[in-house]
MARMARTI-782693 format. One line per 10 residues: number of its first residue (from 1); their letters; for each residue z, y, x of C-alpha. Coordinates in nm, 2 decimals, padded with zeros to 4 digits, m for minus. Last residue first. Example, Ala and Ser with C-alpha at 12.3 -4.5 7.8 and 13.67 -1.06 7.14 Angstrom:
REM residues 2
2 = SA = 00.71:m00.11:01.37  00.78:m00.45:01.23
REM end
This chain:
REM residues 869
869 = LKFTLGLNFR = 12.07:09.27:13.00  12.01:09.54:12.74  12.09:09.52:12.37  12.00:09.81:12.14  12.14:09.83:11.79  12.01:10.02:11.49  12.06:10.24:11.19  11.76:10.42:11.06  11.71:10.69:10.79  11.39:10.83:10.66
859 = RGFETVEQQG = 11.35:11.14:10.45  11.08:11.18:10.19  10.71:11.13:10.19  10.62:11.40:09.94  10.25:11.50:09.91  10.12:11.83:09.77  09.75:11.89:09.72  09.65:12.25:09.64  09.38:12.44:09.47  09.59:12.72:09.33
849 = PINASTYVAK = 09.59:12.93:09.65  09.21:12.92:09.69  09.12:12.91:10.06  08.86:12.63:09.98  09.14:12.37:09.97  09.51:12.40:10.03  09.70:12.10:10.17  10.08:12.07:10.15  10.27:11.79:10.33  10.63:11.80:10.22
839 = QNTLNDIGFR = 10.93:11.86:10.44  11.24:11.66:10.33  11.48:11.87:10.53  11.59:11.59:10.77  11.23:11.47:10.82  11.36:11.18:11.03  11.73:11.08:11.03  11.87:10.86:11.31  12.16:10.63:11.40  12.20:10.42:11.72
829 = LQLNPTLQKA = 12.46:10.17:11.85  12.43:10.07:12.21  12.52:09.73:12.37  12.50:09.62:12.73  12.77:09.83:12.91  12.96:09.82:12.58  12.97:10.04:12.27  12.73:10.30:12.41  12.70:10.55:12.12  12.38:10.70:11.98
819 = LNLTLYTEAE = 12.28:10.99:11.75  11.93:11.11:11.66  11.84:11.40:11.42  11.49:11.50:11.33  11.36:11.82:11.17  11.00:11.91:11.08  10.90:12.26:10.99  10.56:12.29:10.83  10.30:12.56:10.77  10.01:12.46:10.53
809 = NMILQGAGWT = 09.74:12.21:10.62  09.43:12.40:10.53  09.15:12.16:10.41  08.83:12.03:10.57  08.60:11.75:10.45  08.36:11.80:10.74  08.32:11.44:10.84  08.44:11.20:10.58  08.73:10.97:10.67  09.00:11.20:10.53
799 = PNRAFKSHYN = 09.27:11.42:10.69  09.03:11.69:10.82  09.25:11.98:10.92  09.24:12.36:10.93  09.58:12.50:11.04  09.89:12.65:10.89  10.17:12.75:11.12  10.36:12.49:11.32  10.73:12.42:11.36  10.94:12.16:11.53
789 = ASLRAEYGAK = 11.31:12.12:11.50  11.48:11.86:11.71  11.85:11.75:11.72  11.94:11.50:11.99  12.28:11.33:12.04  12.40:11.08:12.30  12.75:10.95:12.36  12.84:10.71:12.64  13.07:10.95:12.82  12.82:11.23:12.81
779 = EYWLTVGGNS = 12.48:11.31:12.67  12.39:11.61:12.45  12.06:11.74:12.33  11.92:12.04:12.15  11.55:12.03:12.09  11.36:12.35:11.99  11.00:12.36:11.87  10.67:12.54:11.88  10.34:12.63:11.72  10.20:12.96:11.61
769 = KMLGEIPYPN = 09.84:13.04:11.56  09.76:12.68:11.48  09.39:12.61:11.53  09.32:12.24:11.47  08.98:12.27:11.31  08.83:12.61:11.41  08.91:12.88:11.16  08.83:12.83:10.79  08.54:13.01:10.62  08.60:13.32:10.41
759 = VAPTQEKINS = 08.32:13.26:10.16  08.11:12.95:10.23  08.42:12.73:10.26  08.33:12.58:10.50  08.11:12.65:10.80  08.39:12.64:11.05  08.48:12.95:11.24  08.52:13.02:11.61  08.69:13.36:11.68  09.00:13.19:11.83
749 = TTYAYSSFIG = 09.37:13.25:11.86  09.66:13.05:12.00  10.04:13.12:12.03  10.26:12.86:12.18  10.64:12.83:12.18  10.85:12.58:12.36  11.21:12.47:12.37  11.42:12.20:12.55  11.79:12.23:12.56  12.08:12.05:12.73
739 = LGDWPAPLST = 12.44:11.98:12.69  12.65:11.72:12.88  12.82:11.99:13.08  12.99:12.10:12.76  13.27:11.84:12.81  13.35:11.95:13.07  13.29:12.30:13.22  12.93:12.43:13.23  12.72:12.38:13.55  12.54:12.08:13.41
729 = FAQQYVLELG = 12.37:12.28:13.14  12.05:12.09:13.15  11.78:12.35:13.09  11.45:12.40:12.91  11.24:12.70:12.85  10.87:12.69:12.79  10.62:12.95:12.69  10.25:12.90:12.61  09.99:13.17:12.54  09.64:13.10:12.41
719 = RIDGGEGNVS = 09.28:13.20:12.38  08.99:13.02:12.23  08.65:13.19:12.24  08.32:13.11:12.07  08.09:12.83:11.96  07.71:12.88:11.92  07.62:12.58:11.70  07.54:12.22:11.77  07.46:12.06:11.43  07.63:11.84:11.18
709 = RTITANRGNV = 07.41:11.79:10.87  07.28:11.96:10.56  06.90:11.93:10.60  06.63:12.20:10.54  06.30:12.04:10.63  05.96:12.15:10.76  05.71:11.87:10.74  05.57:11.66:11.03  05.76:11.34:10.94  06.08:11.54:10.92
699 = VTTDSEIAIY = 06.10:11.88:11.10  06.42:12.09:11.13  06.61:12.37:10.97  06.98:12.32:10.95  07.21:12.36:10.65  07.56:12.34:10.80  07.82:12.09:10.93  07.99:12.21:11.25  07.97:12.11:11.62  08.04:12.37:11.88
689 = RSVKKYFGGA = 07.76:12.40:12.13  07.96:12.64:12.34  08.34:12.69:12.39  08.47:12.96:12.62  08.82:12.86:12.68  09.10:13.09:12.79  09.45:12.99:12.89  09.79:13.16:12.94  10.11:13.04:13.09  10.48:13.11:13.09
679 = SLLSGKGFYW = 10.75:12.89:13.25  11.12:12.84:13.27  11.24:12.50:13.38  11.55:12.30:13.41  11.61:11.92:13.45  11.75:11.97:13.79  11.77:12.34:13.86  11.56:12.66:13.87  11.22:12.50:13.84  11.03:12.83:13.78
669 = QYSLDVQNAM = 10.67:12.79:13.65  10.41:13.07:13.63  10.08:12.99:13.46  09.71:13.06:13.47  09.44:12.85:13.31  09.06:12.92:13.29  08.80:12.74:13.09  08.42:12.69:13.05  08.38:12.47:12.75  08.12:12.23:12.62
659 = MPKLEPNGAS = 08.06:12.04:12.29  07.86:11.73:12.35  07.50:11.71:12.23  07.40:11.59:11.88  07.06:11.43:11.86  07.18:11.14:11.64  07.24:11.38:11.36  07.36:11.24:11.02  07.18:11.34:10.71  07.16:11.54:10.39
649 = GTVPQSTDTN = 06.87:11.66:10.18  06.57:11.89:10.16  06.20:11.87:10.26  06.04:12.21:10.25  05.80:12.34:10.00  05.44:12.42:10.10  05.37:12.05:10.08  05.41:12.06:09.70  05.49:11.69:09.63  05.85:11.78:09.70
639 = VSLNRSSRME = 06.05:11.54:09.92  06.42:11.49:09.86  06.60:11.32:10.14  06.90:11.10:10.20  06.92:11.04:10.58  07.12:10.80:10.80  07.07:10.84:11.18  07.44:10.83:11.26  07.57:11.07:11.53  07.83:11.22:11.29
629 = DLPARSMARA = 08.01:10.89:11.28  08.04:10.89:11.66  08.21:11.23:11.68  08.02:11.44:11.94  08.13:11.43:12.30  08.40:11.66:12.44  08.31:11.85:12.76  08.48:12.05:13.03  08.39:12.31:13.29  08.68:12.42:13.51
619 = VSFRVQRTQA = 08.91:12.69:13.64  09.28:12.63:13.72  09.56:12.84:13.85  09.93:12.76:13.89  10.19:13.00:14.03  10.50:12.81:14.14  10.87:12.90:14.19  11.08:12.60:14.29  10.88:12.53:14.60  11.19:12.54:14.82
609 = EDMNFVLNLS = 11.01:12.77:15.06  10.93:13.02:14.79  10.62:13.13:14.59  10.45:12.80:14.61  10.09:12.84:14.50  09.94:12.55:14.30  09.56:12.54:14.28  09.33:12.34:14.05  08.95:12.36:14.07  08.70:12.18:13.85
599 = PLIETYSTGG = 08.32:12.13:13.83  08.17:11.94:13.54  07.79:11.88:13.56  07.63:11.75:13.25  07.34:11.52:13.19  07.20:11.45:12.84  07.03:11.19:12.63  06.89:11.18:12.28  06.88:10.96:11.97  06.70:10.85:11.66
589 = ETPTPTAGNI = 06.69:10.57:11.41  06.57:10.48:11.07  06.57:10.17:10.85  06.45:10.19:10.49  06.64:10.28:10.17  06.49:10.19:09.83  06.37:10.51:09.67  06.59:10.79:09.54  06.35:11.07:09.63  06.33:10.95:09.99
579 = SQMGYGTQKT = 06.60:10.71:10.12  06.67:10.66:10.49  06.90:10.40:10.65  07.10:10.41:10.97  07.08:10.39:11.35  07.20:10.63:11.62  07.11:10.61:11.98  07.29:10.77:12.27  07.22:10.81:12.65  07.48:10.97:12.86
569 = HVLRVGVNGR = 07.49:11.12:13.22  07.80:11.27:13.37  07.85:11.43:13.71  08.20:11.52:13.80  08.29:11.79:14.05  08.59:11.85:14.27  08.87:12.07:14.39  09.23:11.98:14.42  09.57:12.14:14.46  09.81:12.26:14.72
559 = YTKGLAEGDL = 09.94:12.59:14.84  10.18:12.73:15.10  10.26:13.10:15.11  10.24:13.33:15.41  09.92:13.49:15.31  09.75:13.15:15.29  09.88:12.81:15.38  09.73:12.46:15.33  09.69:12.15:15.12  09.39:12.07:14.90
549 = DGQVFASSSR = 09.30:11.73:14.76  08.93:11.68:14.75  08.73:11.53:14.46  08.39:11.36:14.43  08.27:11.23:14.10  08.02:11.00:13.95  07.95:10.92:13.58  07.76:10.68:13.37  07.73:10.66:12.99  07.58:10.43:12.73
539 = EKVRWGALAD = 07.63:10.51:12.36  07.51:10.30:12.07  07.57:10.41:11.71  07.55:10.21:11.39  07.55:10.32:11.03  07.62:10.23:10.67  07.67:10.50:10.40  07.30:10.50:10.31  07.30:10.13:10.24  07.62:10.16:10.03
529 = NRIQWDEQKQ = 07.47:10.44:09.83  07.15:10.25:09.76  07.33:09.93:09.66  07.57:10.13:09.44  07.28:10.32:09.27  07.10:09.99:09.20  07.41:09.85:09.02  07.58:09.57:09.20  07.64:09.21:09.12  07.88:09.06:09.38
519 = GNPNFANGGF = 07.75:08.77:09.59  07.97:08.85:09.90  08.20:09.14:09.85  08.50:08.91:09.77  08.76:09.11:09.58  08.68:08.96:09.23  08.64:08.61:09.38  08.92:08.45:09.17  08.78:08.58:08.84  08.80:08.91:08.65
509 = ASAITSDWDK = 09.07:08.84:08.38  09.26:08.56:08.54  09.23:08.68:08.90  09.32:09.03:08.79  09.63:08.90:08.61  09.74:08.69:08.90  09.71:08.98:09.15  09.87:09.25:08.94  10.17:09.08:08.80  10.34:09.32:08.56
499 = LSIFAPYGDV = 10.03:09.52:08.52  10.07:09.90:08.50  10.11:10.18:08.25  10.23:10.52:08.37  10.49:10.76:08.23  10.46:11.14:08.29  10.58:11.24:08.64  10.90:11.40:08.78  11.08:11.08:08.85  10.85:10.79:08.81
489 = NVTQYASAPI = 10.86:10.57:08.50  10.65:10.26:08.47  10.57:10.11:08.13  10.47:09.74:08.15  10.15:09.55:08.10  10.07:09.17:08.07  10.22:09.17:07.71  09.93:09.39:07.60  09.70:09.10:07.66  09.42:09.13:07.92
479 = ASTPQLTWTT = 09.09:09.03:07.75  08.87:08.77:07.91  08.56:08.81:08.13  08.69:09.15:08.23  08.42:09.40:08.35  08.36:09.44:08.72  08.24:09.73:08.94  08.10:09.71:09.29  08.10:09.89:09.62  08.02:09.74:09.97
469 = QHYSKERDTA = 08.06:09.91:10.30  07.93:09.92:10.65  08.03:10.10:10.97  07.93:10.06:11.33  08.04:10.15:11.69  07.88:10.05:12.02  08.00:10.16:12.36  07.88:10.08:12.71  08.06:10.26:13.00  07.99:10.32:13.37
459 = RVGVKIRSVI = 08.21:10.48:13.63  08.17:10.60:13.99  08.41:10.73:14.25  08.49:10.95:14.54  08.82:11.07:14.68  08.89:11.29:14.98  09.24:11.37:15.10  09.40:11.66:15.29  09.12:11.90:15.24  09.25:12.20:15.43
449 = SNDLQRSASL = 09.16:12.00:15.74  09.33:11.87:16.05  09.35:11.52:15.93  09.18:11.36:15.63  09.34:11.09:15.41  09.12:10.84:15.23  08.99:10.76:14.89  08.77:10.51:14.71  08.67:10.47:14.35  08.51:10.20:14.14
439 = SVANLKDKVH = 08.48:10.19:13.76  08.37:09.95:13.49  08.38:10.00:13.12  08.34:09.82:12.79  08.39:09.98:12.45  08.36:09.80:12.12  08.42:09.97:11.78  08.39:09.81:11.44  08.46:09.99:11.11  08.46:09.81:10.77
429 = GDNDIYLSPA = 08.45:09.94:10.42  08.52:09.79:10.07  08.41:10.13:09.94  08.55:10.14:09.58  08.62:09.81:09.41  08.64:09.93:09.05  08.78:09.70:08.78  08.73:09.81:08.42  09.00:09.82:08.16  08.99:09.81:07.78
419 = GFNSVKGSDI = 09.11:10.12:07.60  09.43:10.32:07.63  09.68:10.45:07.37  09.79:10.09:07.29  09.93:10.06:07.64  10.20:10.32:07.58  10.32:10.50:07.90  10.09:10.79:07.86  10.26:10.89:07.53  10.01:11.15:07.41
409 = GFSYNQVEDG = 09.98:11.53:07.43  10.00:11.53:07.81  10.21:11.76:08.03  10.15:11.96:08.35  10.33:12.14:08.63  10.22:12.19:08.99  10.40:12.47:09.18  10.36:12.40:09.55  10.31:12.77:09.63  10.00:12.76:09.41
399 = PFSWSVPVSS = 09.93:12.86:09.05  09.88:12.51:08.91  10.00:12.52:08.55  09.88:12.26:08.30  09.88:12.18:07.94  09.68:11.87:07.82  09.57:11.77:07.47  09.40:11.42:07.49  09.06:11.31:07.37  09.05:10.96:07.24
389 = NAYQRLDRWA = 09.13:10.60:07.34  09.26:10.70:07.68  09.05:10.56:07.96  09.16:10.26:08.17  09.08:10.20:08.54  09.20:09.89:08.73  09.14:10.02:09.09  09.09:09.82:09.40  09.05:10.06:09.69  08.93:09.88:10.01
379 = SGRRAHSTSL = 08.99:09.90:10.38  08.88:09.72:10.70  08.94:09.87:11.04  08.85:09.72:11.38  08.90:09.83:11.74  08.80:09.67:12.07  08.86:09.78:12.43  08.73:09.63:12.75  08.82:09.70:13.11  08.72:09.64:13.46
369 = DADIKWDGAN = 08.87:09.84:13.75  08.82:09.87:14.12  09.04:10.10:14.34  08.97:10.11:14.72  09.20:10.29:14.96  09.02:10.38:15.28  09.17:10.42:15.63  09.11:10.05:15.71  09.03:09.88:15.39  09.34:09.90:15.17
359 = FKGNLGSAAV = 09.29:09.74:14.83  09.38:09.82:14.47  09.24:09.58:14.20  09.25:09.63:13.83  09.17:09.39:13.54  09.18:09.53:13.19  09.25:09.46:12.83  09.27:09.68:12.52  09.29:09.56:12.16  09.32:09.77:11.85
349 = STDQVYIFDN = 09.36:09.63:11.49  09.34:09.78:11.15  09.38:09.62:10.80  09.39:09.84:10.49  09.45:09.75:10.13  09.49:09.99:09.84  09.59:09.83:09.51  09.54:10.03:09.19  09.66:10.10:08.84  09.46:10.40:08.73
339 = NILSANSITG = 09.53:10.57:08.39  09.26:10.80:08.28  09.30:11.10:08.05  08.99:11.29:07.92  09.06:11.65:07.80  09.02:11.75:07.44  09.28:12.02:07.34  09.29:12.22:07.66  09.60:12.43:07.75  09.64:12.68:08.02
329 = GVVYGNRVDL = 09.69:12.73:08.39  09.53:12.82:08.72  09.21:12.96:08.57  09.04:13.13:08.86  08.88:13.48:08.83  09.14:13.64:09.06  09.42:13.49:08.86  09.36:13.36:08.50  09.64:13.20:08.31  09.48:13.06:07.99
319 = NSYNASNYGD = 09.69:13.03:07.68  09.42:12.84:07.49  09.11:12.63:07.55  08.91:12.42:07.30  08.65:12.69:07.19  08.51:12.71:07.54  08.39:12.35:07.56  08.01:12.38:07.62  08.06:12.69:07.83  07.80:12.62:08.09
309 = WNGVGDVWHQ = 08.01:12.33:08.23  08.36:12.37:08.09  08.55:12.23:08.39  08.83:12.05:08.20  08.66:11.71:08.15  08.90:11.51:08.36  09.28:11.46:08.39  09.33:11.15:08.62  09.67:10.98:08.61  09.75:10.76:08.90
299 = LGREKIKAEA = 09.95:10.45:08.99  09.97:10.28:09.33  10.05:09.95:09.49  10.00:09.96:09.87  09.90:09.69:10.11  09.88:09.80:10.47  09.84:09.57:10.76  09.86:09.73:11.10  09.76:09.57:11.43  09.83:09.63:11.80
289 = YYTDATIQVD = 09.71:09.44:12.10  09.76:09.53:12.47  09.64:09.34:12.77  09.71:09.37:13.14  09.59:09.23:13.47  09.70:09.39:13.80  09.60:09.30:14.15  09.76:09.47:14.45  09.63:09.42:14.81  09.70:09.60:15.14
279 = NNPKWEVKGL = 10.08:09.60:15.14  10.10:09.23:15.10  10.09:08.96:14.83  10.10:09.22:14.55  10.04:09.05:14.22  10.10:09.24:13.89  10.11:09.08:13.55  10.11:09.27:13.21  10.14:09.16:12.85  10.18:09.40:12.56
269 = VSGRKDKGQR = 10.23:09.30:12.20  10.21:09.51:11.88  10.31:09.49:11.51  10.28:09.71:11.21  10.34:09.62:10.84  10.30:09.91:10.60  10.41:09.77:10.27  10.40:09.91:09.92  10.47:10.21:09.70  10.25:10.49:09.57
259 = AEDQFGWPLK = 10.30:10.75:09.29  10.00:10.96:09.22  09.90:11.26:09.02  09.55:11.39:08.94  09.36:11.71:08.86  09.07:11.85:08.67  08.73:12.02:08.72  08.93:12.35:08.72  08.81:12.65:08.51  08.64:12.95:08.66
249 = DIKGDGTVDV = 08.67:13.24:08.41  08.37:13.48:08.44  08.46:13.83:08.34  08.36:14.01:08.02  08.72:14.02:07.88  08.64:13.75:07.62  08.89:13.49:07.75  08.63:13.22:07.80  08.37:13.40:08.01  08.14:13.14:08.17
239 = SNTENFGWHR = 08.15:12.88:08.45  07.84:12.71:08.59  07.86:12.76:08.97  08.22:12.77:09.08  08.37:12.50:08.85  08.70:12.47:09.03  08.88:12.23:09.26  09.02:11.88:09.21  09.39:11.96:09.23  09.62:11.70:09.37
229 = KNKQVSPQDQ = 09.97:11.58:09.30  10.13:11.32:09.53  10.44:11.10:09.56  10.49:10.87:09.86  10.63:10.54:09.96  10.50:10.29:10.22  10.80:10.08:10.31  10.78:10.01:10.69  10.78:09.64:10.80  10.80:09.71:11.17
219 = YSFALAAGIT = 10.73:09.47:11.46  10.74:09.54:11.83  10.66:09.34:12.15  10.68:09.38:12.52  10.61:09.14:12.81  10.62:09.24:13.17  10.55:09.03:13.48  10.58:09.10:13.85  10.45:08.89:14.14  10.52:08.96:14.51
209 = KNAFQDVFVG = 10.89:09.00:14.44  10.99:08.70:14.66  10.77:08.48:14.45  10.89:08.63:14.12  10.97:08.96:13.95  11.09:09.02:13.60  11.04:09.25:13.29  11.11:09.16:12.93  11.08:09.42:12.65  11.18:09.41:12.29
199 = GIRPATKDAG = 11.12:09.53:11.94  11.25:09.49:11.59  11.22:09.70:11.27  11.35:09.60:10.93  11.30:09.74:10.58  11.50:09.92:10.31  11.42:10.11:09.99  11.14:09.89:09.86  10.94:10.04:09.57  10.94:09.87:09.23
189 = QIDKALPYYL = 10.99:10.19:09.02  10.94:10.50:09.23  11.21:10.77:09.24  11.46:10.54:09.43  11.19:10.48:09.69  11.24:10.84:09.81  11.56:10.73:09.97  11.38:10.54:10.25  11.62:10.33:10.46  11.53:10.15:10.79
179 = ADARLVIQRG = 11.75:09.88:10.95  11.69:09.86:11.32  11.68:09.60:11.60  11.62:09.66:11.97  11.61:09.40:12.25  11.59:09.50:12.62  11.56:09.25:12.91  11.55:09.34:13.27  11.50:09.12:13.58  11.52:09.30:13.91
169 = SMKLPSVTQL = 11.47:09.66:13.99  11.15:09.78:13.84  10.85:09.90:14.04  10.69:09.55:14.05  10.70:09.54:13.66  10.49:09.85:13.61  10.55:09.97:13.25  10.26:10.09:13.05  10.11:10.44:13.08  09.94:10.66:12.82
159 = DITTAIGGEV = 09.69:10.92:12.94  09.63:11.21:12.71  09.33:11.42:12.80  09.36:11.77:12.67  09.18:12.05:12.48  08.83:11.99:12.63  08.89:11.62:12.64  08.60:11.39:12.71  08.57:11.32:13.08  08.77:11.05:13.25
149 = VDAQQTKYVT = 09.00:11.20:13.51  08.88:11.20:13.88  08.72:11.54:13.86  09.02:11.73:13.74  09.05:11.92:13.41  09.35:12.12:13.29  09.59:12.04:13.01  09.63:11.69:13.13  09.89:11.52:12.91  10.07:11.24:13.10
139 = AGSLSESPFQ = 10.25:10.96:12.91  10.55:10.74:12.96  10.68:10.39:13.01  10.50:10.24:12.71  10.50:09.92:12.51  10.86:09.94:12.37  10.81:10.29:12.25  10.55:10.20:12.00  10.18:10.28:12.04  09.99:10.26:11.71
129 = EFRVARNPES = 10.14:10.60:11.62  09.88:10.75:11.86  09.59:10.71:11.62  09.29:10.77:11.85  09.01:11.00:11.74  08.66:10.89:11.83  08.49:10.91:11.49  08.50:10.64:11.22  08.87:10.57:11.30  08.96:10.23:11.44
119 = SALERGNLTA = 08.92:10.37:11.79  08.82:10.23:12.13  09.02:10.35:12.42  08.92:10.51:12.76  09.10:10.36:13.06  09.34:10.56:13.28  09.64:10.33:13.21  09.56:10.38:12.84  09.33:10.67:12.78  09.28:10.94:12.51
109 = GIFRPGMGRA = 09.06:11.25:12.51  09.14:11.52:12.25  08.87:11.77:12.15  08.76:11.59:11.83  09.13:11.54:11.74  09.17:11.91:11.66  09.18:12.22:11.88  09.42:12.52:11.89  09.58:12.42:12.22  09.64:12.06:12.10
99 = VIQSANGRDL = 09.61:11.86:11.78  09.73:11.50:11.78  09.65:11.22:11.53  09.95:11.04:11.40  10.30:11.16:11.33  10.43:10.94:11.05  10.49:11.04:10.69  10.22:10.81:10.55  09.98:11.00:10.78  10.10:11.33:10.93
89 = GSSLGPLRAL = 09.91:11.57:11.14  10.02:11.64:11.49  10.14:11.91:11.73  10.08:12.02:12.09  10.10:12.35:12.26  10.43:12.26:12.44  10.52:11.90:12.38  10.69:11.80:12.05  10.39:11.62:11.90  10.36:11.40:12.20
79 = SEAITTDPLK = 10.70:11.25:12.14  10.63:11.17:11.78  10.29:11.02:11.87  10.45:10.80:12.14  10.62:10.59:11.87  10.99:10.53:11.78  11.10:10.84:11.98  11.26:10.94:12.31  11.10:10.65:12.49  11.32:10.35:12.55
69 = GIDESSIVEV = 11.16:10.03:12.66  11.30:10.06:13.01  11.51:10.37:13.02  11.48:10.73:12.93  11.10:10.69:12.94  10.91:10.98:13.08  10.68:11.22:12.88  10.48:11.46:13.10  10.30:11.78:13.04  10.03:11.88:13.28
59 = ISNSAEKAAL = 09.88:12.17:13.47  09.71:12.01:13.77  09.83:11.94:14.12  10.12:11.74:13.98  10.46:11.74:14.17  10.63:11.98:13.92  10.52:11.79:13.62  10.63:11.46:13.77  10.97:11.60:13.86  10.99:11.76:13.51
49 = ANRVSARIGT = 10.93:11.42:13.34  11.18:11.24:13.57  11.45:11.51:13.51  11.41:11.51:13.14  11.41:11.13:13.11  11.71:11.10:13.34  11.91:11.35:13.13  11.82:11.17:12.81  11.94:10.83:12.93  12.03:10.77:13.30
39 = VNVQQIDGAA = 12.16:10.95:13.60  12.34:10.76:13.87  12.52:11.03:14.06  12.54:11.07:14.44  12.76:11.36:14.52  12.65:11.68:14.70  12.92:11.88:14.86  12.88:12.26:14.89  12.76:12.43:14.58  12.62:12.78:14.65
29 = AAEQAFAEQV = 12.26:12.68:14.54  12.40:12.55:14.21  12.59:12.87:14.15  12.28:13.08:14.23  12.06:12.88:13.99  12.32:12.90:13.72  12.34:13.28:13.75  11.96:13.31:13.76  11.93:13.10:13.45  12.18:13.31:13.26
19 = LLPATFLTAI = 12.00:13.62:13.35  11.67:13.49:13.22  11.81:13.34:12.90  11.74:13.62:12.65  11.37:13.67:12.58  11.24:13.32:12.58  11.45:13.18:12.30  11.33:13.47:12.08  11.00:13.29:12.02  11.16:12.98:11.87
9 = LWSMKKHKM = 11.36:13.19:11.63  11.06:13.39:11.52  10.86:13.08:11.44  11.15:12.93:11.24  11.19:13.26:11.05  10.82:13.25:10.96  10.85:12.89:10.83  11.16:12.98:10.62  10.97:13.27:10.46
REM end
């Protein structure tokens, strides 16, 4: 109920304030003398963002830095997740991949200074938490299309911007230092409770302000702490009647728990140089690099052998709790219990560099750009796995609503209850992504025409992405003594056993090269699976556009906007391995090409002379390319010797075409004061060629085949309503004139369905029917305060690497508090709490209430200082 109440609260904000806004607007208009005020901090950020939004010819959302190196949040992902119609999924408690307007990361385009970014994810999705506040000056979210914006985002294209040193006033230096505190670490033995975060920005100009330089850096040693319980699902196909009532009782395959602690070290650096020798030339070179190094120590219990395949174990169950045919609780006398003592390592890096030149050639303005972007990701799960010496009695109750109770019939913290360990290195996997691009555009003003400016341009990209993995299992060459283990207690969990010194004990028992994939002895099935899991995709694309800016008058009202068309041609090739009937894999490849025409029109009608009331209209055709990992050519086939029977199996699909959408936007925006806005808008998207995983009929080597793979389907409609109310209450008497509010609410619906689960399939990935938030802020006399509450209803999400592994992310309300005090003109003290209410991440699978995964990340506190010179 608390989530529904939050949704209602956000919605009601837009029914009451109209009269108040009108009164404030009239009072402001009646004011006589205008005083020059230097506005900074939160109020400056709100005003600058609204000014950019108001001036844009498209429907956009804007994030503006409050000051150099000071975005509203620690990373841009947190700020983006608060914008109207946007939200995010969590990873390790951090806002990460963005969802927007009812669509998931596959529909989100991402650029840095207008350049497309490589991604360390297997698909195309960009992890926005890799961009800290020190590196960025703001962001623009394009909700409508325009021809000169890089194609690829049906939902939105998010352009992140770095600071422009020649636009700054003189030398500026900002240094930030924070102490972070994670109270959940108290529940997990060995976890770090505190960690540092530092960052800084340097900007200066040289040679009579013809050269500008900027340097930014950040480093964070974030404790990675979480507690998790996960249900494995039910035996849907081979269950029997256990209770004797004549009905099938679907028992669970099992479940697991997990306590994780470790280090999540993140760092970034930005360098940028601008040279403007005169008004006709400006050269900019910039480079950005970010990396994250994760090393997490974790403990798990696995409860296996509960599924009762074909009733072989029916006599060993008692006290079963059966709901709608699913056994959500009971006791089993002979389950398998496994203790997993693991290390998870993950190293990611993203680099983006570019060289840009802007030149005036007569009436023409020329913009030439070269860029390259690289991303890498390596990860491995290293698991010391030990089975209990005998069958274990287990009682469990997983009815849903975050209730997950269980107990074991043995002391799970006693080493002697478990057998000898094996070491599993599961998917030592590596992603590489390289994206090179070149673009050239030219624009000029036109006189005596409704087209005030014409702009033309071309762009070419070359992208290659690959993945490979190695999997192996090791047995100890020498026994691990009982003295090398310890009992670990985690609040709310049965006891675990773990190694006291993981690294040295593993090296002693399994050898110094236990984690080196080179030369490892693999089972045949591991070699085969690793080969089939690997892939490579090449994609070359070229595009050209022409766009005209509009400026005129009709029916007594002025208008502005743009109209244009973008032509895109792409050729793609997917590579992989193919195995037939379990044989040794052999290389395979495939591909396709396509050409798309993307017209767009954006119009802004000014309803009054001051242009404070605007009606915005947009119509366009947009595209989002297929995820790169789903374009792999890998195939695992079963071929029957009876040629009348079809080939069956699973595969990638290198012939995937991009998803397309015809879309219309209409909104009304009233800028009734500085930092104040009331708006309402609606959008409609007709999506075609929607990509989903299903059994597809095709032809393989001249034979009919039924293959489970991603295919272009029919699509459907997406409709939405977005409301925004924000205001700076400067007309109130002191001290209340420092108050402000930002609130938004979005409602989205769609008839597009995924292909999973087979019964009652999920809605389109990313669809949140209700999504919104309220931020109350205060800034006056050196004090700053911000309290934000953001809510979203449940939505389908794919939080794992594998394509199509969808779950329902249940409704969440996320609260954040930030306080600051300016101690001196150069020094500010800050305090913040993230996840104020300790919101958990809850995933429900297969639309079965009892099949849940619940993860607790806990609250996060920070205390910091900002020094500005």
